[in-house]
Structure formats: C-alpha cells, structure tokens
C-alpha positions in Angstrom: -36.0 -42.8 5.3 -35.3 -40.4 7.8 -31.9 -39.2 8.7 -31.2 -38.9 12.7 -29.4 -36.3 14.7 -28.2 -35.4 18.3 -27.4 -32.3 19.0 -25.5 -33.0 22.4 -24.1 -29.9 25.0 -23.1 -30.2 28.6 -22.9 -27.3 31.3 -21.5 -26.6 34.5 -21.5 -24.0 37.3 -18.3 -24.1 38.6 -16.0 -26.5 37.1 -16.5 -28.8 39.4 -19.8 -27.9 40.7 -23.2 -28.6 39.9 -23.7 -29.4 36.1 -26.4 -30.3 33.0 -26.3 -32.4 29.8 -29.0 -32.1 27.7 -29.9 -33.6 23.9 -31.8 -32.8 21.0 -32.9 -35.9 19.1 -34.2 -34.9 15.9 -35.6 -37.0 12.6 -35.1 -35.5 9.3 -36.3 -36.2 5.9 -33.9 -33.5 4.4 -34.7 -30.1 6.2 -38.2 -31.5 7.3 -38.3 -32.0 11.0 -40.5 -35.5 11.3 -39.9 -35.8 15.1 -38.0 -34.7 17.8 -37.4 -35.2 21.3 -35.7 -33.5 24.1 -33.5 -35.2 27.2 -31.9 -33.5 30.0 -30.2 -34.3 33.3 -27.6 -33.5 36.2 -25.5 -34.1 38.7 -24.7 -31.9 42.2 -20.9 -32.0 41.8 -19.6 -32.6 38.5 -17.2 -31.2 35.6 -18.1 -29.4 32.3 -16.2 -32.2 30.4 -18.4 -35.4 32.3 -21.5 -33.9 31.3 -20.5 -33.6 27.7 -19.8 -37.1 27.8 -23.0 -37.9 29.7 -24.7 -36.0 26.9 -23.6 -37.9 23.9 -23.6 -41.3 26.0 -27.9 -40.7 26.7 -28.1 -39.4 23.0 -26.9 -43.1 22.1 -28.3 -45.0 24.9 -32.0 -43.9 24.7 -32.0 -45.3 20.8 -33.9 -48.6 21.0 -32.7 -49.9 17.9 -29.2 -49.7 15.8 -29.3 -46.8 13.9 -27.2 -44.7 11.7 -26.9 -41.2 13.5 -25.0 -38.1 13.7 -23.9 -36.7 16.9 -23.1 -33.0 16.7 -21.2 -31.5 19.7 -19.7 -28.6 20.1 -17.1 -30.4 22.8 -13.4 -30.7 21.1 -13.0 -33.2 24.1 -16.1 -35.6 23.4 -15.2 -35.6 19.6 -11.1 -35.9 19.6 -11.7 -38.5 22.3 -14.2 -40.4 20.4 -12.9 -40.2 17.2 -8.8 -40.0 17.5 -7.6 -40.7 20.9 -9.5 -43.5 22.5 -8.1 -46.4 20.2 -4.8 -45.3 21.6 -6.0 -45.2 25.3 -7.5 -48.7 24.7 -3.9 -50.2 23.2 -2.3 -48.6 26.4 -4.6 -49.8 29.1 -6.5 -47.0 29.6 -3.8 -44.7 29.6 -2.8 -41.0 28.2 0.2 -40.6 25.9 2.1 -39.6 28.9 1.2 -42.5 30.9 -1.5 -41.2 33.1 -4.9 -42.7 33.4 -7.9 -41.3 31.0 -10.0 -39.0 33.2 -13.7 -40.1 33.1 -13.0 -43.3 31.7 -15.8 -44.7 33.3 -17.8 -42.4 31.1 -15.5 -43.1 28.0 -15.8 -46.9 28.2 -19.8 -46.7 28.7 -19.7 -43.9 25.7 -17.5 -46.7 23.4 -19.7 -49.5 24.5 -23.2 -47.3 23.4 -21.1 -46.2 20.2 -20.6 -49.8 19.2 -24.3 -50.4 18.6 -24.7 -47.7 16.1 -23.2 -46.1 12.6 -22.0 -43.1 14.7 -20.8 -40.1 12.3 -19.2 -37.6 14.8 -19.4 -33.8 13.9 -18.2 -30.9 16.0 -19.5 -27.0 15.7 -18.6 -24.2 17.7 -20.5 -23.7 20.5 -22.6 -20.1 21.2 -22.2 -19.3 17.8 -25.9 -19.2 17.2 -26.4 -22.4 15.7 -29.7 -23.2 16.6 -29.8 -26.9 17.8 -26.6 -26.2 19.5 -28.2 -23.4 21.2 -31.2 -25.7 22.7 -29.0 -28.4 23.4 -27.3 -25.7 25.5 -30.8 -24.8 26.9 -31.3 -28.7 27.9 -27.9 -28.9 29.4 -28.9 -25.5 31.7 -32.2 -26.9 32.2 -30.9 -30.5 33.4 -28.6 -28.2 35.9 -31.2 -26.1 37.4 -32.3 -28.6 40.3 -28.6 -29.1 41.6 -28.0 -25.1 41.6 -28.0 -23.7 45.2 
C-alpha cells in the first residue's frame, strides 16, 4: 500500500502583496514514487500566512476519498496552529490567548474541516534548506504567484 505525502508552501511578494501557494503530492512505496501531482494557485492581494494555509487546505481538499496523509510544511504558523493552538481558539470562540480575533479564521476553519476527513500527520521542515520536495513546493508557490505579480 502506498504512503501519501503533501509538501506544501506559500509565497508572497510583499506582505501583503501578490501571493501564491504550491503543493507537491506524492504517493510512495518506500523510496519509490508511484504517482505525483502538482497543484498551485495564487491571489493578487494576500499574505504569506494565508498562502501557507491555502497550500495545506488544497492538499487535503483535492483528495477524492478519506486518506492517511503526511503534510509537510515549512510554516511554523500552519503546524503550530493546527496541532497546538486551534483547540484553544475554538474553546474561546475563535479568540487568541489575549482575547483578540484569530487572524485568518476563515482559512483555519476551512483547514479544520478539510483535515477532519483524513488521518493527517503534520510535519515541519526548515524552508530553503535544500530539501528537494520542499524546494519543489516553493517553486510551485512562485508559479502560482506569477500571474498576480505586476
């Protein structure tokens, strides 16, 4: 049986500014890649954090059926939010520990819904550190941003 991995990344030119997100989906049997799929998109006026979230959301929403998947992100914001902070935000009615509204609440809720369908393991990797799949996700995010850059 194949293992499923999603390498996700977001990019922004200016923050806010034009941005893009990218996903490299891999089905692997051990080290052998059985199947791969690339996804990307972007927006004209956005933030890096929103693009990081949209990459993870799209990685999960594109799956046709409930799956076991490892999502690898270089965003401490995405990993921390989904694995540590979200339960507290929900408990407090989507407020932070300082009682302020959670930024990007719309996307956090969408990510939460998308993740519920699957068995998701979240991993963080250091960005721009020569990790081949993370570098490809970064290239896809930049490709997704291209139509929105002036």
